[in-house]
The first five atom37 places (N, CA, C, CB, O) and aatype in JSON, in Angstrom:
{
  "aatype": [12, 4, 10, 7, 9, 14, 7, 1, 9, 16, 0, 9, 16, 3, 6, 0, 1, 10, 12, 0, 12, 0, 6, 19, 15, 7, 19, 1, 1, 6, 19, 2, 19, 0, 4, 19, 0, 6, 7, 14, 10, 15, 3, 10, 19, 7, 1, 17, 0, 10, 9, 8, 19, 7, 13, 0, 12, 15, 10, 9, 3, 6, 3, 6, 0, 5, 11, 16, 10, 6, 0, 10, 1, 3, 10, 7, 6, 0, 5, 6, 16, 10, 0, 0, 12, 0, 6, 7, 0, 11, 0, 10, 6, 19, 5, 14],
  "atom_mask": [
    [1, 1, 1, 1, 1],
    [1, 1, 1, 1, 1],
    [1, 1, 1, 1, 1],
    [1, 1, 1, 0, 1],
    [1, 1, 1, 1, 1],
    [1, 1, 1, 1, 1],
    [1, 1, 1, 0, 1],
    [1, 1, 1, 1, 1],
    [1, 1, 1, 1, 1],
    [1, 1, 1, 1, 1],
    [1, 1, 1, 1, 1],
    [1, 1, 1, 1, 1],
    [1, 1, 1, 1, 1],
    [1, 1, 1, 1, 1],
    [1, 1, 1, 1, 1],
    [1, 1, 1, 1, 1],
    [1, 1, 1, 1, 1],
    [1, 1, 1, 1, 1],
    [1, 1, 1, 1, 1],
    [1, 1, 1, 1, 1],
    [1, 1, 1, 1, 1],
    [1, 1, 1, 1, 1],
    [1, 1, 1, 1, 1],
    [1, 1, 1, 1, 1],
    [1, 1, 1, 1, 1],
    [1, 1, 1, 0, 1],
    [1, 1, 1, 1, 1],
    [1, 1, 1, 1, 1],
    [1, 1, 1, 1, 1],
    [1, 1, 1, 1, 1],
    [1, 1, 1, 1, 1],
    [1, 1, 1, 1, 1],
    [1, 1, 1, 1, 1],
    [1, 1, 1, 1, 1],
    [1, 1, 1, 1, 1],
    [1, 1, 1, 1, 1],
    [1, 1, 1, 1, 1],
    [1, 1, 1, 1, 1],
    [1, 1, 1, 0, 1],
    [1, 1, 1, 1, 1],
    [1, 1, 1, 1, 1],
    [1, 1, 1, 1, 1],
    [1, 1, 1, 1, 1],
    [1, 1, 1, 1, 1],
    [1, 1, 1, 1, 1],
    [1, 1, 1, 0, 1],
    [1, 1, 1, 1, 1],
    [1, 1, 1, 1, 1],
    [1, 1, 1, 1, 1],
    [1, 1, 1, 1, 1],
    [1, 1, 1, 1, 1],
    [1, 1, 1, 1, 1],
    [1, 1, 1, 1, 1],
    [1, 1, 1, 0, 1],
    [1, 1, 1, 1, 1],
    [1, 1, 1, 1, 1],
    [1, 1, 1, 1, 1],
    [1, 1, 1, 1, 1],
    [1, 1, 1, 1, 1],
    [1, 1, 1, 1, 1],
    [1, 1, 1, 1, 1],
    [1, 1, 1, 1, 1],
    [1, 1, 1, 1, 1],
    [1, 1, 1, 1, 1],
    [1, 1, 1, 1, 1],
    [1, 1, 1, 1, 1],
    [1, 1, 1, 1, 1],
    [1, 1, 1, 1, 1],
    [1, 1, 1, 1, 1],
    [1, 1, 1, 1, 1],
    [1, 1, 1, 1, 1],
    [1, 1, 1, 1, 1],
    [1, 1, 1, 1, 1],
    [1, 1, 1, 1, 1],
    [1, 1, 1, 1, 1],
    [1, 1, 1, 0, 1],
    [1, 1, 1, 1, 1],
    [1, 1, 1, 1, 1],
    [1, 1, 1, 1, 1],
    [1, 1, 1, 1, 1],
    [1, 1, 1, 1, 1],
    [1, 1, 1, 1, 1],
    [1, 1, 1, 1, 1],
    [1, 1, 1, 1, 1],
    [1, 1, 1, 1, 1],
    [1, 1, 1, 1, 1],
    [1, 1, 1, 1, 1],
    [1, 1, 1, 0, 1],
    [1, 1, 1, 1, 1],
    [1, 1, 1, 1, 1],
    [1, 1, 1, 1, 1],
    [1, 1, 1, 1, 1],
    [1, 1, 1, 1, 1],
    [1, 1, 1, 1, 1],
    [1, 1, 1, 1, 1],
    [1, 1, 1, 1, 1]
  ],
  "atom_positions": [
    [[-57.19, 53.18, 102.86], [-56.3, 53.5, 101.7], [-56.85, 54.41, 100.74], [-55.92, 52.32, 100.99], [-57.98, 54.18, 100.34]],
    [[-56.16, 55.48, 100.28], [-56.6, 56.42, 99.36], [-56.09, 56.13, 98.01], [-56.24, 57.73, 99.77], [-54.98, 55.61, 97.89]],
    [[-56.81, 56.43, 97.0], [-56.31, 56.17, 95.53], [-56.5, 57.46, 94.89], [-57.11, 54.98, 94.7], [-57.63, 57.93, 94.77]],
    [[-55.34, 58.13, 94.42], [-55.46, 59.33, 93.68], [-55.4, 58.93, 92.11], [0.0, 0.0, 0.0], [-54.56, 58.12, 91.72]],
    [[-56.24, 59.48, 91.32], [-56.2, 59.14, 89.91], [-55.73, 60.42, 89.23], [-57.61, 58.63, 89.36], [-56.24, 61.51, 89.47]],
    [[-54.62, 60.2, 88.29], [-54.05, 61.44, 87.6], [-55.16, 61.89, 86.66], [-52.61, 61.14, 86.76], [-55.79, 61.15, 85.91]],
    [[-55.34, 63.4, 86.81], [-56.11, 64.1, 85.87], [-55.41, 65.43, 85.51], [0.0, 0.0, 0.0], [-54.57, 65.97, 86.23]],
    [[-55.81, 65.88, 84.36], [-55.16, 67.14, 83.7], [-56.18, 68.17, 83.93], [-54.8, 67.0, 82.07], [-57.34, 68.05, 83.51]],
    [[-55.73, 69.25, 84.63], [-56.59, 70.53, 84.77], [-56.73, 71.25, 83.47], [-55.97, 71.53, 85.81], [-55.75, 71.71, 82.87]],
    [[-58.0, 71.35, 83.02], [-58.25, 71.89, 81.76], [-58.68, 73.36, 81.81], [-59.25, 71.08, 81.09], [-58.4, 74.15, 80.91]],
    [[-59.4, 73.69, 82.91], [-59.91, 75.12, 82.92], [-60.13, 75.39, 84.35], [-61.26, 75.37, 82.05], [-60.24, 74.49, 85.18]],
    [[-60.2, 76.81, 84.67], [-60.67, 77.26, 86.03], [-62.07, 77.49, 85.87], [-59.96, 78.55, 86.59], [-62.4, 78.16, 84.9]],
    [[-63.04, 77.02, 86.71], [-64.53, 77.26, 86.5], [-65.01, 78.15, 87.46], [-65.37, 76.02, 86.58], [-66.01, 78.8, 87.18]],
    [[-64.37, 78.33, 88.75], [-64.89, 79.27, 89.67], [-63.66, 79.66, 90.55], [-66.12, 78.68, 90.5], [-63.29, 78.95, 91.49]],
    [[-63.08, 80.76, 90.22], [-61.88, 81.19, 90.98], [-62.07, 81.5, 92.48], [-61.33, 82.4, 90.34], [-61.23, 81.19, 93.32]],
    [[-63.22, 82.13, 92.77], [-63.56, 82.34, 94.15], [-63.61, 81.08, 95.04], [-64.86, 82.99, 94.2], [-63.16, 81.02, 96.19]],
    [[-64.19, 80.13, 94.38], [-64.38, 78.79, 95.09], [-63.24, 77.81, 94.99], [-65.58, 78.1, 94.55], [-63.23, 76.72, 95.58]],
    [[-62.21, 78.3, 94.14], [-61.04, 77.42, 93.93], [-61.37, 76.1, 93.23], [-60.39, 77.12, 95.25], [-60.78, 75.05, 93.47]],
    [[-62.35, 76.23, 92.35], [-62.72, 75.09, 91.45], [-62.18, 75.11, 89.93], [-64.23, 75.05, 91.4], [-61.99, 76.12, 89.26]],
    [[-62.0, 73.96, 89.59], [-61.36, 73.85, 88.16], [-62.03, 72.59, 87.59], [-59.61, 73.69, 88.17], [-62.63, 71.79, 88.31]],
    [[-61.91, 72.44, 86.28], [-62.35, 71.26, 85.36], [-61.12, 70.43, 85.27], [-62.88, 71.72, 83.84], [-60.06, 70.97, 84.96]],
    [[-61.19, 69.2, 85.52], [-60.06, 68.23, 85.25], [-60.65, 67.14, 84.54], [-59.32, 67.7, 86.54], [-61.79, 66.72, 84.73]],
    [[-59.7, 66.64, 83.55], [-60.19, 65.45, 82.72], [-59.38, 64.24, 83.24], [-59.97, 65.68, 81.06], [-58.16, 64.28, 83.38]],
    [[-60.1, 63.21, 83.49], [-59.65, 62.03, 84.01], [-59.95, 60.82, 83.05], [-60.26, 61.86, 85.36], [-61.08, 60.32, 83.0]],
    [[-58.98, 60.42, 82.33], [-59.21, 59.41, 81.41], [-60.4, 59.63, 80.51], [-59.34, 58.2, 82.1], [-61.24, 58.74, 80.35]],
    [[-60.49, 60.83, 79.92], [-61.49, 61.22, 78.99], [-62.87, 61.69, 79.66], [0.0, 0.0, 0.0], [-63.81, 62.06, 78.96]],
    [[-62.92, 61.67, 81.0], [-64.11, 62.11, 81.81], [-63.81, 63.33, 82.39], [-64.52, 61.15, 82.87], [-62.79, 63.43, 83.08]],
    [[-64.64, 64.41, 82.2], [-64.31, 65.77, 82.76], [-65.22, 65.88, 84.06], [-64.63, 67.03, 81.64], [-66.4, 65.53, 84.13]],
    [[-64.48, 66.42, 85.03], [-65.16, 66.57, 86.41], [-64.61, 67.83, 87.03], [-64.89, 65.28, 87.4], [-63.45, 68.21, 86.93]],
    [[-65.55, 68.42, 87.67], [-65.11, 69.68, 88.48], [-64.42, 69.27, 89.72], [-66.34, 70.62, 88.88], [-64.88, 68.35, 90.41]],
    [[-63.32, 69.92, 90.05], [-62.53, 69.58, 91.25], [-62.11, 70.8, 91.93], [-61.31, 68.75, 90.91], [-61.95, 71.87, 91.35]],
    [[-61.91, 70.6, 93.36], [-61.41, 71.74, 94.14], [-59.88, 71.69, 94.12], [-61.96, 71.71, 95.62], [-59.27, 70.64, 94.32]],
    [[-59.25, 72.9, 93.87], [-57.71, 72.94, 93.66], [-57.05, 73.57, 94.95], [-57.29, 73.88, 92.3], [-55.85, 73.85, 94.97]],
    [[-57.86, 73.76, 96.01], [-57.28, 74.49, 97.17], [-56.01, 73.86, 97.54], [-58.23, 74.52, 98.37], [-55.08, 74.61, 97.82]],
    [[-55.83, 72.62, 97.59], [-54.69, 71.85, 97.95], [-53.38, 72.13, 97.18], [-55.04, 70.47, 97.81], [-52.26, 72.05, 97.68]],
    [[-53.66, 72.47, 95.88], [-52.59, 72.71, 94.95], [-52.25, 74.15, 94.44], [-52.88, 71.93, 93.83], [-51.32, 74.46, 93.69]],
    [[-53.23, 74.99, 95.01], [-53.13, 76.45, 94.56], [-52.0, 77.15, 95.35], [-54.55, 77.25, 94.81], [-52.06, 77.32, 96.57]],
    [[-50.97, 77.53, 94.59], [-49.96, 78.35, 95.23], [-49.67, 79.67, 94.63], [-48.75, 77.63, 95.28], [-48.88, 80.46, 95.15]],
    [[-50.33, 79.91, 93.51], [-50.17, 81.19, 92.82], [-51.43, 81.38, 91.95], [0.0, 0.0, 0.0], [-52.49, 80.83, 92.25]],
    [[-51.29, 82.12, 90.9], [-52.49, 82.3, 90.13], [-53.03, 80.97, 89.55], [-52.22, 83.29, 89.01], [-52.34, 80.15, 88.94]],
    [[-54.37, 80.86, 89.81], [-55.09, 79.62, 89.43], [-54.86, 79.24, 88.0], [-56.57, 79.77, 89.65], [-54.82, 78.06, 87.65]],
    [[-54.7, 80.3, 87.13], [-54.58, 79.95, 85.71], [-53.23, 79.26, 85.41], [-54.73, 81.22, 84.84], [-53.05, 78.67, 84.34]],
    [[-52.36, 79.33, 86.28], [-51.04, 78.57, 86.16], [-51.24, 76.97, 86.35], [-49.99, 79.14, 87.3], [-50.34, 76.18, 86.09]],
    [[-52.36, 76.63, 86.78], [-52.73, 75.12, 86.96], [-53.17, 74.59, 85.7], [-53.87, 74.86, 88.03], [-53.05, 73.39, 85.47]],
    [[-53.75, 75.5, 84.75], [-54.31, 74.9, 83.63], [-53.16, 74.18, 82.81], [-55.07, 75.98, 82.8], [-52.07, 74.72, 82.61]],
    [[-53.5, 72.87, 82.32], [-52.52, 72.01, 81.63], [-51.67, 71.2, 82.52], [0.0, 0.0, 0.0], [-50.93, 70.36, 82.02]],
    [[-51.72, 71.4, 83.94], [-50.94, 70.61, 84.81], [-51.69, 69.39, 85.26], [-50.51, 71.41, 85.98], [-52.92, 69.41, 85.36]],
    [[-50.91, 68.25, 85.54], [-51.42, 67.11, 86.06], [-51.55, 67.01, 87.58], [-50.65, 66.1, 85.59], [-50.64, 67.49, 88.27]],
    [[-52.58, 66.44, 88.14], [-52.73, 66.35, 89.52], [-53.28, 65.02, 89.91], [-53.57, 67.43, 89.99], [-53.94, 64.37, 89.1]],
    [[-53.04, 64.6, 91.1], [-53.66, 63.37, 91.61], [-55.08, 63.81, 92.2], [-52.68, 62.64, 92.76], [-55.15, 64.58, 93.15]],
    [[-56.15, 63.31, 91.6], [-57.5, 63.64, 91.96], [-58.05, 62.55, 92.93], [-58.38, 63.77, 90.69], [-57.95, 61.36, 92.65]],
    [[-58.6, 62.98, 94.02], [-59.27, 62.02, 94.99], [-60.49, 62.62, 95.53], [-58.35, 61.63, 96.18], [-60.44, 63.73, 96.07]],
    [[-61.61, 61.96, 95.42], [-62.94, 62.43, 95.84], [-63.28, 63.98, 95.59], [-63.06, 62.13, 97.33], [-63.83, 64.68, 96.44]],
    [[-62.9, 64.41, 94.38], [-63.29, 65.77, 94.06], [-62.27, 66.78, 94.34], [0.0, 0.0, 0.0], [-62.51, 67.95, 94.06]],
    [[-61.09, 66.44, 94.9], [-59.99, 67.31, 95.23], [-58.72, 67.01, 94.54], [-59.75, 67.27, 96.63], [-58.33, 65.84, 94.51]],
    [[-57.99, 68.05, 93.92], [-56.72, 67.78, 93.42], [-55.78, 67.86, 94.64], [-56.33, 68.76, 92.28], [-55.67, 68.88, 95.32]],
    [[-55.15, 66.75, 94.85], [-54.4, 66.44, 96.22], [-53.01, 66.92, 96.0], [-54.37, 64.79, 96.65], [-52.45, 67.54, 96.91]],
    [[-52.4, 66.69, 94.87], [-50.98, 67.04, 94.6], [-50.8, 67.17, 93.07], [-49.98, 65.94, 95.2], [-51.5, 66.58, 92.25]],
    [[-49.73, 68.02, 92.76], [-49.41, 68.08, 91.45], [-48.34, 67.08, 91.04], [-49.02, 69.4, 91.15], [-47.43, 66.82, 91.83]],
    [[-48.4, 66.49, 89.84], [-47.39, 65.52, 89.4], [-47.08, 65.8, 88.01], [-47.83, 64.08, 89.56], [-47.9, 66.4, 87.32]],
    [[-45.87, 65.38, 87.51], [-45.43, 65.58, 86.18], [-46.2, 64.7, 85.22], [-43.95, 65.33, 86.08], [-46.83, 63.73, 85.64]],
    [[-46.17, 64.99, 84.05], [-46.9, 64.12, 82.95], [-46.36, 62.64, 82.87], [-46.69, 64.82, 81.45], [-47.14, 61.69, 82.71]],
    [[-45.01, 62.48, 83.0], [-44.47, 61.17, 83.05], [-45.0, 60.33, 84.15], [-43.05, 61.24, 83.15], [-45.3, 59.15, 83.95]],
    [[-45.12, 60.91, 85.34], [-45.56, 60.11, 86.47], [-47.13, 59.82, 86.24], [-45.27, 60.9, 87.89], [-47.6, 58.73, 86.54]],
    [[-47.92, 60.86, 85.68], [-49.23, 60.62, 85.35], [-49.43, 59.41, 84.38], [-49.77, 61.83, 84.79], [-50.31, 58.57, 84.56]],
    [[-48.57, 59.39, 83.37], [-48.78, 58.38, 82.35], [-48.38, 57.01, 83.02], [-47.91, 58.69, 81.0], [-49.05, 56.01, 82.8]],
    [[-47.38, 57.0, 83.75], [-47.02, 55.68, 84.43], [-48.07, 55.18, 85.29], [-45.78, 55.8, 85.25], [-48.37, 53.99, 85.26]],
    [[-48.73, 56.11, 86.17], [-49.8, 55.82, 87.01], [-50.96, 55.3, 86.39], [-50.13, 56.89, 87.69], [-51.6, 54.37, 86.87]],
    [[-51.28, 55.97, 85.17], [-52.59, 55.56, 84.42], [-52.29, 54.2, 83.77], [-53.07, 56.69, 83.24], [-53.24, 53.44, 83.6]],
    [[-51.08, 53.82, 83.38], [-50.74, 52.47, 82.76], [-50.93, 51.5, 83.87], [-49.22, 52.38, 82.14], [-51.53, 50.45, 83.69]],
    [[-50.47, 51.79, 84.91], [-50.36, 50.8, 86.2], [-51.9, 50.58, 86.49], [-49.46, 51.53, 87.68], [-52.28, 49.42, 86.67]],
    [[-52.75, 51.54, 86.55], [-54.13, 51.44, 86.85], [-54.84, 50.55, 85.73], [-54.76, 52.89, 86.96], [-55.72, 49.75, 86.04]],
    [[-54.45, 50.7, 84.49], [-55.09, 49.98, 83.32], [-54.71, 48.49, 83.57], [-54.53, 50.54, 81.82], [-55.55, 47.59, 83.58]],
    [[-53.39, 48.32, 83.75], [-52.93, 46.98, 84.08], [-53.56, 46.26, 85.19], [-51.59, 47.01, 84.35], [-53.89, 45.08, 85.1]],
    [[-53.74, 47.01, 86.32], [-54.49, 46.43, 87.45], [-55.91, 46.09, 87.14], [-54.47, 47.37, 88.6], [-56.42, 45.08, 87.64]],
    [[-56.61, 46.91, 86.3], [-57.93, 46.61, 85.86], [-57.97, 45.27, 85.0], [0.0, 0.0, 0.0], [-58.87, 44.46, 85.17]],
    [[-56.98, 45.08, 84.11], [-56.93, 43.95, 83.32], [-56.55, 42.7, 84.16], [-55.96, 44.17, 82.19], [-57.06, 41.62, 83.85]],
    [[-55.77, 42.77, 85.13], [-55.42, 41.83, 86.04], [-56.67, 41.34, 86.85], [-54.36, 42.38, 86.9], [-56.87, 40.14, 87.01]],
    [[-57.45, 42.26, 87.34], [-58.66, 42.03, 88.07], [-59.68, 41.35, 87.2], [-59.19, 43.31, 88.62], [-60.41, 40.48, 87.67]],
    [[-59.75, 41.74, 85.88], [-60.68, 41.01, 85.04], [-60.19, 39.66, 84.78], [-60.91, 41.7, 83.75], [-61.04, 38.77, 84.72]],
    [[-58.99, 39.36, 84.63], [-58.39, 37.97, 84.48], [-58.73, 37.18, 85.65], [-56.85, 37.99, 84.33], [-59.21, 36.06, 85.49]],
    [[-58.5, 37.71, 86.9], [-58.75, 36.9, 88.0], [-60.23, 36.57, 88.16], [-58.23, 37.54, 89.18], [-60.59, 35.45, 88.53]],
    [[-61.04, 37.51, 87.88], [-62.54, 37.25, 87.85], [-62.82, 36.17, 86.94], [-63.36, 38.47, 87.44], [-63.51, 35.24, 87.34]],
    [[-62.33, 36.19, 85.63], [-62.64, 35.14, 84.6], [-62.05, 33.8, 85.21], [-61.97, 35.52, 83.1], [-62.74, 32.78, 85.13]],
    [[-60.92, 33.77, 85.75], [-60.42, 32.47, 86.29], [-61.29, 32.02, 87.4], [-58.95, 32.57, 86.79], [-61.58, 30.82, 87.39]],
    [[-61.78, 32.76, 88.37], [-62.66, 32.32, 89.32], [-63.96, 31.76, 88.63], [-62.93, 33.44, 90.27], [-64.42, 30.71, 89.08]],
    [[-64.55, 32.34, 87.64], [-65.62, 31.98, 87.13], [-65.46, 30.53, 86.34], [-66.06, 33.11, 86.33], [-66.34, 29.67, 86.28]],
    [[-64.26, 30.44, 85.8], [-63.85, 29.12, 85.17], [-63.82, 28.02, 86.15], [0.0, 0.0, 0.0], [-64.3, 26.91, 85.89]],
    [[-63.23, 28.32, 87.38], [-63.08, 27.42, 88.29], [-64.51, 26.96, 88.82], [-62.18, 27.96, 89.32], [-64.78, 25.77, 89.0]],
    [[-65.33, 27.89, 89.03], [-66.75, 27.58, 89.45], [-67.48, 26.56, 88.52], [-67.59, 28.9, 89.48], [-68.22, 25.65, 88.91]],
    [[-67.16, 26.85, 87.24], [-67.85, 25.96, 86.16], [-67.26, 24.49, 86.31], [-67.57, 26.56, 84.57], [-67.96, 23.52, 86.0]],
    [[-66.11, 24.36, 86.73], [-65.53, 23.12, 86.83], [-65.86, 22.26, 87.97], [-64.25, 23.27, 86.8], [-65.69, 21.04, 87.96]],
    [[-66.36, 22.97, 89.02], [-66.72, 22.31, 90.36], [-67.88, 21.3, 90.07], [-67.2, 23.45, 91.5], [-68.79, 21.48, 89.27]],
    [[-67.69, 20.2, 90.84], [-68.75, 19.17, 90.67], [-69.86, 19.49, 91.51], [-68.27, 17.78, 91.0], [-69.7, 19.81, 92.69]],
    [[-71.12, 19.41, 90.89], [-72.34, 19.72, 91.59], [-72.95, 18.49, 92.02], [-73.29, 20.5, 90.77], [-73.08, 17.55, 91.23]],
    [[-73.36, 18.43, 93.39], [-73.92, 17.22, 93.94], [-75.29, 17.12, 93.5], [-73.84, 17.18, 95.42], [-75.98, 16.16, 93.85]]
  ]
}
């Protein structure tokens, strides 16, 4: 299973290598934009893309990006809750 994380392309860093800077939840990372480059690379600045292992895999709109980020935050919170419940269950187990 692949998971693409929404990121906003903030700058083109190396046009010859099709590289750009993307911001993903406040973290900036250089990504390859070959999969989404259809015109001048400068047209990508400000656009949202699904980022996976250093590649911008597809362009998405801002609404979809925000919904996906919210779902990922909720998933993280649910995982934390499940982990806390598992720890609580361990604490209640009778030790021989």
